[in-house]
A tleap script that builds the chain and sets N, CA, C and O, in Angstrom:
source leaprc.protein.ff14SB
mol = sequence {
  NLEU ASN LEU ASP ARG LEU ARG SER LEU PRO
  ASP ASN THR VAL GLY ARG ALA TYR VAL GLY
  TRP LEU ASP ARG GLU GLY VAL SER PRO ASP
  THR ARG ALA ALA VAL ARG TYR ILE ASP ASP
  GLU GLU CYS ALA TYR VAL MET GLN ARG TYR
  ARG GLU CYS HIE ASP PHE TYR HIE ALA LEU
  THR GLY LEU PRO VAL TYR ARG GLU GLY GLU
  VAL ALA LEU LYS ALA PHE GLU PHE MET ASN
  THR MET ILE PRO MET THR GLY LEU ALA VAL
  ALA SER TYR PHE THR MET LYS LYS SER GLU
  ARG ALA ARG PHE ARG SER ILE TYR GLY PRO
  TRP ALA LEU ARG ASN GLY SER ARG SER LYS
  GLU VAL ILE ASN VAL TYR TRP GLU GLU ARG
  LEU CGLU
}
set mol.1.N position { 120.360 99.056 97.541 }
set mol.1.CA position { 119.930 99.016 96.151 }
set mol.1.C position { 120.961 99.687 95.253 }
set mol.1.O position { 121.528 100.725 95.596 }
set mol.2.N position { 121.187 99.077 94.109 }
set mol.2.CA position { 122.100 99.643 93.127 }
set mol.2.C position { 121.285 100.549 92.197 }
set mol.2.O position { 120.645 100.074 91.258 }
set mol.3.N position { 121.317 101.838 92.467 }
set mol.3.CA position { 120.494 102.775 91.718 }
set mol.3.C position { 120.892 102.867 90.250 }
set mol.3.O position { 120.033 103.051 89.387 }
set mol.4.N position { 122.181 102.740 89.959 }
set mol.4.CA position { 122.613 102.752 88.552 }
set mol.4.C position { 122.013 101.571 87.793 }
set mol.4.O position { 121.608 101.717 86.640 }
set mol.5.N position { 121.955 100.417 88.425 }
set mol.5.CA position { 121.346 99.254 87.788 }
set mol.5.C position { 119.859 99.489 87.554 }
set mol.5.O position { 119.329 99.108 86.511 }
set mol.6.N position { 119.181 100.114 88.516 }
set mol.6.CA position { 117.760 100.408 88.343 }
set mol.6.C position { 117.534 101.374 87.180 }
set mol.6.O position { 116.535 101.265 86.469 }
set mol.7.N position { 118.446 102.307 86.987 }
set mol.7.CA position { 118.330 103.254 85.867 }
set mol.7.C position { 118.448 102.553 84.516 }
set mol.7.O position { 117.962 103.066 83.508 }
set mol.8.N position { 119.087 101.388 84.491 }
set mol.8.CA position { 119.261 100.655 83.231 }
set mol.8.C position { 118.095 99.709 82.932 }
set mol.8.O position { 118.046 99.108 81.859 }
set mol.9.N position { 117.169 99.576 83.860 }
set mol.9.CA position { 116.028 98.682 83.634 }
set mol.9.C position { 115.074 99.284 82.593 }
set mol.9.O position { 115.055 100.497 82.389 }
set mol.10.N position { 114.299 98.437 81.950 }
set mol.10.CA position { 113.339 98.935 80.961 }
set mol.10.C position { 112.270 99.821 81.604 }
set mol.10.O position { 111.982 99.714 82.796 }
set mol.11.N position { 111.693 100.693 80.784 }
set mol.11.CA position { 110.543 101.470 81.237 }
set mol.11.C position { 109.457 100.502 81.693 }
set mol.11.O position { 109.450 99.335 81.302 }
set mol.12.N position { 108.554 100.988 82.509 }
set mol.12.CA position { 107.425 100.198 83.016 }
set mol.12.C position { 107.839 99.057 83.932 }
set mol.12.O position { 107.100 98.084 84.084 }
set mol.13.N position { 109.011 99.167 84.541 }
set mol.13.CA position { 109.381 98.237 85.608 }
set mol.13.C position { 109.316 99.007 86.922 }
set mol.13.O position { 109.453 100.230 86.949 }
set mol.14.N position { 109.110 98.286 87.988 }
set mol.14.CA position { 109.048 98.915 89.305 }
set mol.14.C position { 110.361 99.639 89.606 }
set mol.14.O position { 110.361 100.763 90.109 }
set mol.15.N position { 111.472 98.982 89.293 }
set mol.15.CA position { 112.775 99.580 89.576 }
set mol.15.C position { 113.010 100.878 88.841 }
set mol.15.O position { 113.519 101.839 89.416 }
set mol.16.N position { 112.642 100.912 87.573 }
set mol.16.CA position { 112.836 102.137 86.778 }
set mol.16.C position { 111.921 103.250 87.264 }
set mol.16.O position { 112.338 104.405 87.347 }
set mol.17.N position { 110.671 102.910 87.588 }
set mol.17.CA position { 109.746 103.917 88.120 }
set mol.17.C position { 110.250 104.463 89.451 }
set mol.17.O position { 110.181 105.664 89.711 }
set mol.18.N position { 110.752 103.570 90.278 }
set mol.18.CA position { 111.238 103.972 91.598 }
set mol.18.C position { 112.447 104.893 91.498 }
set mol.18.O position { 112.462 105.961 92.111 }
set mol.19.N position { 113.453 104.496 90.737 }
set mol.19.CA position { 114.664 105.320 90.642 }
set mol.19.C position { 114.356 106.627 89.912 }
set mol.19.O position { 114.955 107.659 90.216 }
set mol.20.N position { 113.434 106.593 88.960 }
set mol.20.CA position { 113.029 107.829 88.291 }
set mol.20.C position { 112.424 108.810 89.274 }
set mol.20.O position { 112.695 110.010 89.222 }
set mol.21.N position { 111.595 108.283 90.176 }
set mol.21.CA position { 110.992 109.137 91.195 }
set mol.21.C position { 112.064 109.679 92.133 }
set mol.21.O position { 112.060 110.866 92.458 }
set mol.22.N position { 112.990 108.812 92.574 }
set mol.22.CA position { 114.071 109.269 93.454 }
set mol.22.C position { 114.866 110.391 92.797 }
set mol.22.O position { 115.168 111.402 93.432 }
set mol.23.N position { 115.204 110.207 91.519 }
set mol.23.CA position { 115.986 111.211 90.795 }
set mol.23.C position { 115.221 112.524 90.663 }
set mol.23.O position { 115.787 113.595 90.882 }
set mol.24.N position { 113.954 112.451 90.311 }
set mol.24.CA position { 113.146 113.674 90.159 }
set mol.24.C position { 113.028 114.439 91.467 }
set mol.24.O position { 113.047 115.670 91.485 }
set mol.25.N position { 112.905 113.691 92.568 }
set mol.25.CA position { 112.703 114.328 93.866 }
set mol.25.C position { 114.007 114.655 94.582 }
set mol.25.O position { 114.001 115.345 95.600 }
set mol.26.N position { 115.130 114.159 94.052 }
set mol.26.CA position { 116.423 114.445 94.659 }
set mol.26.C position { 116.635 113.784 96.008 }
set mol.26.O position { 117.284 114.349 96.889 }
set mol.27.N position { 116.086 112.585 96.169 }
set mol.27.CA position { 116.251 111.838 97.421 }
set mol.27.C position { 116.878 110.484 97.129 }
set mol.27.O position { 117.045 110.099 95.972 }
set mol.28.N position { 117.222 109.772 98.190 }
set mol.28.CA position { 117.751 108.418 98.042 }
set mol.28.C position { 117.125 107.555 99.131 }
set mol.28.O position { 116.549 108.085 100.082 }
set mol.29.N position { 117.228 106.242 99.006 }
set mol.29.CA position { 116.674 105.376 100.056 }
set mol.29.C position { 117.305 105.627 101.424 }
set mol.29.O position { 116.718 105.285 102.451 }
set mol.30.N position { 118.475 106.210 101.443 }
set mol.30.CA position { 119.174 106.459 102.704 }
set mol.30.C position { 118.695 107.712 103.436 }
set mol.30.O position { 119.159 107.990 104.542 }
set mol.31.N position { 117.773 108.473 102.839 }
set mol.31.CA position { 117.334 109.709 103.472 }
set mol.31.C position { 116.241 109.493 104.516 }
set mol.31.O position { 115.869 110.429 105.224 }
set mol.32.N position { 115.729 108.279 104.617 }
set mol.32.CA position { 114.691 107.980 105.611 }
set mol.32.C position { 115.324 107.769 106.982 }
set mol.32.O position { 116.234 106.953 107.134 }
set mol.33.N position { 114.847 108.498 107.964 }
set mol.33.CA position { 115.357 108.353 109.333 }
set mol.33.C position { 114.846 107.056 109.948 }
set mol.33.O position { 113.790 106.546 109.574 }
set mol.34.N position { 115.598 106.545 110.879 }
set mol.34.CA position { 115.198 105.331 111.585 }
set mol.34.C position { 114.009 105.631 112.502 }
set mol.34.O position { 113.840 106.756 112.972 }
set mol.35.N position { 113.203 104.619 112.740 }
set mol.35.CA position { 112.061 104.742 113.647 }
set mol.35.C position { 112.577 104.894 115.073 }
set mol.35.O position { 113.521 104.217 115.482 }
set mol.36.N position { 111.945 105.788 115.815 }
set mol.36.CA position { 112.296 105.990 117.220 }
set mol.36.C position { 111.030 105.917 118.060 }
set mol.36.O position { 109.921 105.963 117.529 }
set mol.37.N position { 111.196 105.806 119.348 }
set mol.37.CA position { 110.114 105.859 120.334 }
set mol.37.C position { 109.163 104.664 120.294 }
set mol.37.O position { 108.083 104.732 120.881 }
set mol.38.N position { 109.530 103.574 119.621 }
set mol.38.CA position { 108.716 102.359 119.630 }
set mol.38.C position { 109.549 101.259 120.253 }
set mol.38.O position { 110.557 100.831 119.690 }
set mol.39.N position { 109.119 100.804 121.417 }
set mol.39.CA position { 109.897 99.820 122.160 }
set mol.39.C position { 109.739 98.403 121.628 }
set mol.39.O position { 110.686 97.617 121.681 }
set mol.40.N position { 108.577 98.067 121.124 }
set mol.40.CA position { 108.333 96.720 120.622 }
set mol.40.C position { 109.078 96.511 119.306 }
set mol.40.O position { 108.874 97.252 118.345 }
set mol.41.N position { 109.940 95.501 119.270 }
set mol.41.CA position { 110.809 95.271 118.112 }
set mol.41.C position { 110.003 95.001 116.832 }
set mol.41.O position { 110.337 95.514 115.764 }
set mol.42.N position { 108.960 94.207 116.947 }
set mol.42.CA position { 108.155 93.887 115.762 }
set mol.42.C position { 107.414 95.116 115.243 }
set mol.42.O position { 107.376 95.352 114.035 }
set mol.43.N position { 106.835 95.889 116.130 }
set mol.43.CA position { 106.148 97.124 115.717 }
set mol.43.C position { 107.126 98.114 115.107 }
set mol.43.O position { 106.808 98.782 114.122 }
set mol.44.N position { 108.306 98.211 115.683 }
set mol.44.CA position { 109.316 99.117 115.133 }
set mol.44.C position { 109.709 98.686 113.728 }
set mol.44.O position { 109.891 99.530 112.850 }
set mol.45.N position { 109.843 97.381 113.505 }
set mol.45.CA position { 110.167 96.889 112.162 }
set mol.45.C position { 109.065 97.241 111.173 }
set mol.45.O position { 109.349 97.696 110.065 }
set mol.46.N position { 107.812 97.035 111.562 }
set mol.46.CA position { 106.692 97.344 110.659 }
set mol.46.C position { 106.701 98.823 110.300 }
set mol.46.O position { 106.495 99.180 109.140 }
set mol.47.N position { 106.937 99.679 111.276 }
set mol.47.CA position { 106.960 101.118 111.010 }
set mol.47.C position { 108.152 101.503 110.140 }
set mol.47.O position { 108.026 102.349 109.255 }
set mol.48.N position { 109.305 100.888 110.386 }
set mol.48.CA position { 110.485 101.174 109.556 }
set mol.48.C position { 110.216 100.736 108.117 }
set mol.48.O position { 110.532 101.459 107.172 }
set mol.49.N position { 109.639 99.567 107.961 }
set mol.49.CA position { 109.343 99.057 106.622 }
set mol.49.C position { 108.332 99.959 105.925 }
set mol.49.O position { 108.458 100.236 104.732 }
set mol.50.N position { 107.340 100.409 106.665 }
set mol.50.CA position { 106.359 101.339 106.103 }
set mol.50.C position { 107.060 102.586 105.563 }
set mol.50.O position { 106.772 103.033 104.453 }
set mol.51.N position { 107.960 103.132 106.333 }
set mol.51.CA position { 108.669 104.343 105.911 }
set mol.51.C position { 109.532 104.084 104.683 }
set mol.51.O position { 109.624 104.928 103.793 }
set mol.52.N position { 110.163 102.914 104.639 }
set mol.52.CA position { 110.997 102.567 103.484 }
set mol.52.C position { 110.149 102.419 102.219 }
set mol.52.O position { 110.598 102.740 101.119 }
set mol.53.N position { 108.935 101.935 102.388 }
set mol.53.CA position { 108.063 101.676 101.228 }
set mol.53.C position { 107.325 102.926 100.736 }
set mol.53.O position { 106.806 102.934 99.620 }
set mol.54.N position { 107.276 103.955 101.538 }
set mol.54.CA position { 106.531 105.167 101.188 }
set mol.54.C position { 106.934 105.712 99.812 }
set mol.54.O position { 106.075 106.116 99.029 }
set mol.55.N position { 108.214 105.724 99.525 }
set mol.55.CA position { 108.672 106.243 98.233 }
set mol.55.C position { 108.266 105.329 97.083 }
set mol.55.O position { 107.992 105.806 95.982 }
set mol.56.N position { 108.226 104.024 97.324 }
set mol.56.CA position { 107.706 103.109 96.298 }
set mol.56.C position { 106.253 103.460 95.998 }
set mol.56.O position { 105.841 103.454 94.838 }
set mol.57.N position { 105.480 103.763 97.026 }
set mol.57.CA position { 104.076 104.102 96.816 }
set mol.57.C position { 103.944 105.354 95.947 }
set mol.57.O position { 103.119 105.401 95.034 }
set mol.58.N position { 104.765 106.363 96.237 }
set mol.58.CA position { 104.744 107.570 95.394 }
set mol.58.C position { 105.064 107.223 93.950 }
set mol.58.O position { 104.358 107.631 93.029 }
set mol.59.N position { 106.134 106.469 93.766 }
set mol.59.CA position { 106.584 106.136 92.410 }
set mol.59.C position { 105.526 105.352 91.646 }
set mol.59.O position { 105.329 105.579 90.452 }
set mol.60.N position { 104.853 104.444 92.315 }
set mol.60.CA position { 103.918 103.565 91.627 }
set mol.60.C position { 102.516 104.139 91.488 }
set mol.60.O position { 101.795 103.782 90.556 }
set mol.61.N position { 102.119 105.017 92.390 }
set mol.61.CA position { 100.789 105.631 92.263 }
set mol.61.C position { 100.826 106.867 91.379 }
set mol.61.O position { 99.806 107.268 90.819 }
set mol.62.N position { 102.009 107.472 91.254 }
set mol.62.CA position { 102.104 108.703 90.497 }
set mol.62.C position { 101.622 109.915 91.268 }
set mol.62.O position { 101.527 111.006 90.706 }
set mol.63.N position { 101.318 109.745 92.540 }
set mol.63.CA position { 100.856 110.883 93.339 }
set mol.63.C position { 102.005 111.852 93.571 }
set mol.63.O position { 103.118 111.441 93.897 }
set mol.64.N position { 101.732 113.131 93.402 }
set mol.64.CA position { 102.791 114.137 93.552 }
set mol.64.C position { 103.199 114.321 95.012 }
set mol.64.O position { 102.493 113.894 95.925 }
set mol.65.N position { 104.341 114.958 95.212 }
set mol.65.CA position { 104.824 115.176 96.571 }
set mol.65.C position { 104.364 116.500 97.154 }
set mol.65.O position { 104.691 116.805 98.301 }
set mol.66.N position { 103.624 117.288 96.408 }
set mol.66.CA position { 103.097 118.484 97.046 }
set mol.66.C position { 101.882 118.107 97.888 }
set mol.66.O position { 101.424 116.965 97.854 }
set mol.67.N position { 101.377 119.056 98.629 }
set mol.67.CA position { 100.494 118.777 99.757 }
set mol.67.C position { 99.311 117.866 99.471 }
set mol.67.O position { 99.111 116.881 100.183 }
set mol.68.N position { 98.528 118.168 98.451 }
set mol.68.CA position { 97.357 117.313 98.251 }
set mol.68.C position { 97.735 115.901 97.806 }
set mol.68.O position { 96.994 114.951 98.057 }
set mol.69.N position { 98.873 115.763 97.154 }
set mol.69.CA position { 99.367 114.440 96.794 }
set mol.69.C position { 99.816 113.654 98.010 }
set mol.69.O position { 99.551 112.456 98.110 }
set mol.70.N position { 100.496 114.319 98.936 }
set mol.70.CA position { 100.925 113.643 100.169 }
set mol.70.C position { 99.722 113.222 101.003 }
set mol.70.O position { 99.692 112.113 101.536 }
set mol.71.N position { 98.738 114.098 101.117 }
set mol.71.CA position { 97.543 113.754 101.884 }
set mol.71.C position { 96.795 112.616 101.188 }
set mol.71.O position { 96.272 111.722 101.853 }
set mol.72.N position { 96.742 112.646 99.865 }
set mol.72.CA position { 96.095 111.564 99.125 }
set mol.72.C position { 96.838 110.241 99.336 }
set mol.72.O position { 96.209 109.192 99.474 }
set mol.73.N position { 98.158 110.290 99.359 }
set mol.73.CA position { 98.911 109.065 99.593 }
set mol.73.C position { 98.626 108.533 100.994 }
set mol.73.O position { 98.518 107.322 101.184 }
set mol.74.N position { 98.505 109.411 101.960 }
set mol.74.CA position { 98.153 108.973 103.309 }
set mol.74.C position { 96.749 108.368 103.330 }
set mol.74.O position { 96.516 107.378 104.024 }
set mol.75.N position { 95.820 108.946 102.584 }
set mol.75.CA position { 94.465 108.380 102.503 }
set mol.75.C position { 94.508 107.008 101.842 }
set mol.75.O position { 93.848 106.078 102.304 }
set mol.76.N position { 95.282 106.873 100.762 }
set mol.76.CA position { 95.464 105.583 100.092 }
set mol.76.C position { 96.036 104.568 101.086 }
set mol.76.O position { 95.529 103.453 101.206 }
set mol.77.N position { 97.089 104.963 101.790 }
set mol.77.CA position { 97.737 104.072 102.741 }
set mol.77.C position { 96.772 103.662 103.854 }
set mol.77.O position { 96.733 102.496 104.248 }
set mol.78.N position { 96.000 104.618 104.356 }
set mol.78.CA position { 95.066 104.279 105.430 }
set mol.78.C position { 94.017 103.285 104.958 }
set mol.78.O position { 93.757 102.288 105.633 }
set mol.79.N position { 93.419 103.545 103.816 }
set mol.79.CA position { 92.412 102.627 103.289 }
set mol.79.C position { 93.015 101.262 102.990 }
set mol.79.O position { 92.325 100.245 103.061 }
set mol.80.N position { 94.275 101.237 102.662 }
set mol.80.CA position { 94.938 99.997 102.279 }
set mol.80.C position { 95.474 99.224 103.483 }
set mol.80.O position { 95.378 97.997 103.521 }
set mol.81.N position { 96.032 99.923 104.459 }
set mol.81.CA position { 96.724 99.256 105.566 }
set mol.81.C position { 95.995 99.374 106.900 }
set mol.81.O position { 96.209 98.563 107.800 }
set mol.82.N position { 95.147 100.369 107.026 }
set mol.82.CA position { 94.443 100.676 108.271 }
set mol.82.C position { 95.406 101.019 109.414 }
set mol.82.O position { 95.070 100.835 110.584 }
set mol.83.N position { 96.598 101.514 109.077 }
set mol.83.CA position { 97.545 101.979 110.092 }
set mol.83.C position { 97.037 103.337 110.592 }
set mol.83.O position { 96.921 104.277 109.806 }
set mol.84.N position { 96.735 103.445 111.880 }
set mol.84.CA position { 96.107 104.666 112.402 }
set mol.84.C position { 96.839 105.962 112.070 }
set mol.84.O position { 96.198 106.966 111.759 }
set mol.85.N position { 98.178 105.958 112.130 }
set mol.85.CA position { 98.893 107.220 111.889 }
set mol.85.C position { 98.652 107.746 110.477 }
set mol.85.O position { 98.685 108.956 110.255 }
set mol.86.N position { 98.409 106.849 109.522 }
set mol.86.CA position { 98.160 107.323 108.161 }
set mol.86.C position { 96.792 107.996 108.089 }
set mol.86.O position { 96.618 108.987 107.379 }
set mol.87.N position { 95.821 107.454 108.826 }
set mol.87.CA position { 94.506 108.090 108.884 }
set mol.87.C position { 94.569 109.444 109.561 }
set mol.87.O position { 93.936 110.401 109.115 }
set mol.88.N position { 95.332 109.522 110.637 }
set mol.88.CA position { 95.479 110.806 111.322 }
set mol.88.C position { 96.145 111.843 110.424 }
set mol.88.O position { 95.809 113.026 110.482 }
set mol.89.N position { 97.083 111.404 109.599 }
set mol.89.CA position { 97.777 112.327 108.703 }
set mol.89.C position { 96.836 112.953 107.688 }
set mol.89.O position { 97.100 114.047 107.188 }
set mol.90.N position { 95.748 112.273 107.383 }
set mol.90.CA position { 94.774 112.828 106.432 }
set mol.90.C position { 94.140 114.102 106.988 }
set mol.90.O position { 93.664 114.940 106.222 }
set mol.91.N position { 94.131 114.254 108.301 }
set mol.91.CA position { 93.583 115.465 108.912 }
set mol.91.C position { 94.344 116.715 108.490 }
set mol.91.O position { 93.829 117.823 108.640 }
set mol.92.N position { 95.558 116.562 107.966 }
set mol.92.CA position { 96.293 117.738 107.484 }
set mol.92.C position { 95.583 118.382 106.292 }
set mol.92.O position { 95.950 119.478 105.869 }
set mol.93.N position { 94.584 117.712 105.759 }
set mol.93.CA position { 93.708 118.291 104.737 }
set mol.93.C position { 93.241 119.680 105.171 }
set mol.93.O position { 93.163 120.599 104.355 }
set mol.94.N position { 92.938 119.823 106.438 }
set mol.94.CA position { 92.384 121.083 106.943 }
set mol.94.C position { 93.399 122.217 106.963 }
set mol.94.O position { 93.018 123.371 107.157 }
set mol.95.N position { 94.667 121.923 106.769 }
set mol.95.CA position { 95.683 122.969 106.715 }
set mol.95.C position { 95.979 123.416 105.285 }
set mol.95.O position { 96.755 124.346 105.070 }
set mol.96.N position { 95.363 122.757 104.316 }
set mol.96.CA position { 95.622 123.097 102.918 }
set mol.96.C position { 94.882 124.365 102.512 }
set mol.96.O position { 93.870 124.738 103.106 }
set mol.97.N position { 95.412 125.008 101.491 }
set mol.97.CA position { 94.746 126.166 100.907 }
set mol.97.C position { 93.435 125.721 100.268 }
set mol.97.O position { 93.247 124.541 99.974 }
set mol.98.N position { 92.547 126.660 100.060 }
set mol.98.CA position { 91.241 126.359 99.480 }
set mol.98.C position { 91.375 125.646 98.122 }
set mol.98.O position { 90.656 124.684 97.851 }
set mol.99.N position { 92.282 126.115 97.286 }
set mol.99.CA position { 92.469 125.491 95.968 }
set mol.99.C position { 93.017 124.067 96.092 }
set mol.99.O position { 92.655 123.191 95.307 }
set mol.100.N position { 93.886 123.839 97.076 }
set mol.100.CA position { 94.420 122.498 97.301 }
set mol.100.C position { 93.327 121.561 97.800 }
set mol.100.O position { 93.245 120.409 97.374 }
set mol.101.N position { 92.501 122.053 98.694 }
set mol.101.CA position { 91.389 121.220 99.193 }
set mol.101.C position { 90.430 120.872 98.064 }
set mol.101.O position { 89.920 119.754 97.995 }
set mol.102.N position { 90.190 121.829 97.186 }
set mol.102.CA position { 89.287 121.565 96.055 }
set mol.102.C position { 89.862 120.475 95.151 }
set mol.102.O position { 89.134 119.572 94.737 }
set mol.103.N position { 91.155 120.548 94.841 }
set mol.103.CA position { 91.788 119.493 94.030 }
set mol.103.C position { 91.746 118.162 94.743 }
set mol.103.O position { 91.491 117.127 94.127 }
set mol.104.N position { 91.996 118.184 96.038 }
set mol.104.CA position { 91.967 116.945 96.807 }
set mol.104.C position { 90.576 116.309 96.747 }
set mol.104.O position { 90.445 115.108 96.509 }
set mol.105.N position { 89.540 117.125 96.964 }
set mol.105.CA position { 88.174 116.591 96.957 }
set mol.105.C position { 87.742 116.093 95.583 }
set mol.105.O position { 87.017 115.104 95.473 }
set mol.106.N position { 88.187 116.778 94.543 }
set mol.106.CA position { 87.707 116.407 93.204 }
set mol.106.C position { 88.576 115.374 92.498 }
set mol.106.O position { 88.070 114.616 91.670 }
set mol.107.N position { 89.860 115.324 92.799 }
set mol.107.CA position { 90.770 114.447 92.058 }
set mol.107.C position { 91.423 113.417 92.969 }
set mol.107.O position { 91.156 112.220 92.864 }
set mol.108.N position { 92.274 113.894 93.855 }
set mol.108.CA position { 93.144 112.998 94.606 }
set mol.108.C position { 92.425 112.171 95.664 }
set mol.108.O position { 92.664 110.968 95.772 }
set mol.109.N position { 91.562 112.786 96.432 }
set mol.109.CA position { 90.873 112.073 97.513 }
set mol.109.C position { 90.036 110.900 97.025 }
set mol.109.O position { 90.218 109.780 97.500 }
set mol.110.N position { 89.118 111.135 96.079 }
set mol.110.CA position { 88.309 110.001 95.602 }
set mol.110.C position { 89.155 108.869 95.023 }
set mol.110.O position { 88.870 107.694 95.251 }
set mol.111.N position { 90.199 109.232 94.270 }
set mol.111.CA position { 91.082 108.210 93.713 }
set mol.111.C position { 91.739 107.408 94.827 }
set mol.111.O position { 91.769 106.178 94.782 }
set mol.112.N position { 92.265 108.110 95.829 }
set mol.112.CA position { 92.988 107.451 96.914 }
set mol.112.C position { 92.079 106.526 97.712 }
set mol.112.O position { 92.466 105.401 98.027 }
set mol.113.N position { 90.894 106.981 98.039 }
set mol.113.CA position { 89.976 106.158 98.824 }
set mol.113.C position { 89.549 104.918 98.046 }
set mol.113.O position { 89.537 103.809 98.582 }
set mol.114.N position { 89.206 105.115 96.796 }
set mol.114.CA position { 88.756 103.993 95.955 }
set mol.114.C position { 89.874 102.964 95.760 }
set mol.114.O position { 89.676 101.770 95.988 }
set mol.115.N position { 91.036 103.434 95.340 }
set mol.115.CA position { 92.123 102.509 95.019 }
set mol.115.C position { 92.803 101.920 96.251 }
set mol.115.O position { 93.252 100.774 96.223 }
set mol.116.N position { 92.882 102.685 97.319 }
set mol.116.CA position { 93.466 102.150 98.543 }
set mol.116.C position { 92.656 100.996 99.100 }
set mol.116.O position { 93.215 100.013 99.588 }
set mol.117.N position { 91.328 101.116 99.025 }
set mol.117.CA position { 90.483 100.043 99.566 }
set mol.117.C position { 90.399 98.844 98.629 }
set mol.117.O position { 90.125 97.733 99.082 }
set mol.118.N position { 90.625 99.042 97.346 }
set mol.118.CA position { 90.537 97.939 96.376 }
set mol.118.C position { 91.838 97.172 96.188 }
set mol.118.O position { 91.821 96.021 95.751 }
set mol.119.N position { 92.950 97.789 96.510 }
set mol.119.CA position { 94.261 97.182 96.265 }
set mol.119.C position { 94.604 96.151 97.328 }
set mol.119.O position { 94.146 96.233 98.468 }
set mol.120.N position { 95.419 95.181 96.934 }
set mol.120.CA position { 95.986 94.279 97.930 }
set mol.120.C position { 96.879 95.119 98.834 }
set mol.120.O position { 97.350 96.183 98.433 }
set mol.121.N position { 97.111 94.642 100.052 }
set mol.121.CA position { 97.912 95.405 101.003 }
set mol.121.C position { 99.318 95.643 100.465 }
set mol.121.O position { 100.076 94.700 100.235 }
set mol.122.N position { 99.649 96.897 100.271 }
set mol.122.CA position { 100.958 97.238 99.711 }
set mol.122.C position { 102.087 97.090 100.724 }
set mol.122.O position { 103.247 96.935 100.342 }
set mol.123.N position { 101.760 97.137 101.991 }
set mol.123.CA position { 102.810 97.037 103.009 }
set mol.123.C position { 103.405 95.631 103.045 }
set mol.123.O position { 104.508 95.441 103.558 }
set mol.124.N position { 102.697 94.660 102.513 }
set mol.124.CA position { 103.174 93.273 102.518 }
set mol.124.C position { 104.007 92.924 101.292 }
set mol.124.O position { 104.482 91.795 101.168 }
set mol.125.N position { 104.188 93.869 100.396 }
set mol.125.CA position { 104.961 93.594 99.184 }
set mol.125.C position { 106.434 93.845 99.461 }
set mol.125.O position { 106.812 94.887 99.997 }
set mol.126.N position { 107.247 92.884 99.091 }
set mol.126.CA position { 108.693 93.074 99.207 }
set mol.126.C position { 109.151 93.676 97.882 }
set mol.126.O position { 109.534 92.954 96.962 }
set mol.127.N position { 109.110 94.999 97.795 }
set mol.127.CA position { 109.337 95.726 96.536 }
set mol.127.C position { 110.686 95.415 95.917 }
set mol.127.O position { 110.824 95.380 94.694 }
set mol.128.N position { 111.679 95.191 96.762 }
set mol.128.CA position { 113.015 94.931 96.252 }
set mol.128.C position { 113.087 93.654 95.409 }
set mol.128.O position { 114.014 93.490 94.615 }
set mol.129.N position { 112.118 92.753 95.576 }
set mol.129.CA position { 112.073 91.536 94.763 }
set mol.129.C position { 111.273 91.724 93.480 }
set mol.129.O position { 111.213 90.814 92.653 }
set mol.130.N position { 110.669 92.873 93.306 }
set mol.130.CA position { 109.811 93.124 92.140 }
set mol.130.C position { 110.329 94.268 91.271 }
set mol.130.O position { 109.573 94.867 90.507 }
set mol.131.N position { 111.589 94.557 91.390 }
set mol.131.CA position { 112.162 95.698 90.683 }
set mol.131.C position { 112.201 95.491 89.176 }
set mol.131.O position { 112.075 96.453 88.418 }
set mol.132.N position { 112.372 94.266 88.736 }
set mol.132.CA position { 112.481 93.997 87.308 }
set mol.132.C position { 111.149 93.602 86.769 }
set mol.132.O position { 111.021 93.330 85.575 }
savepdb mol mol.pdb
quit
């Protein structure tokens, strides 16, 4: 992806939202590690694609990268994709501070569950074709 080109796109485009998120968080698409320990080529591709799309989900949902936002994104992903590892990741809720759990229960969790189950499957979107 040409990040400079994405920075020149109009506001309210997927590309501009995505690169804005990358810039704010100080990451790039190249920071995602390759999938390991999955022998099946098709399953490995699905998992790699999931990891590549995770940052698009952050950018488009507006969920923050601190703990309750990450857990909410995993809840959204689980309700949306039914990928077991995303559901298991929601269990990290129990490691959050009391104030984080309260925010998750009152704000992030209900939003994630509702919208994840109502949205079309996000894992099937080829985001790179929807940047503009």
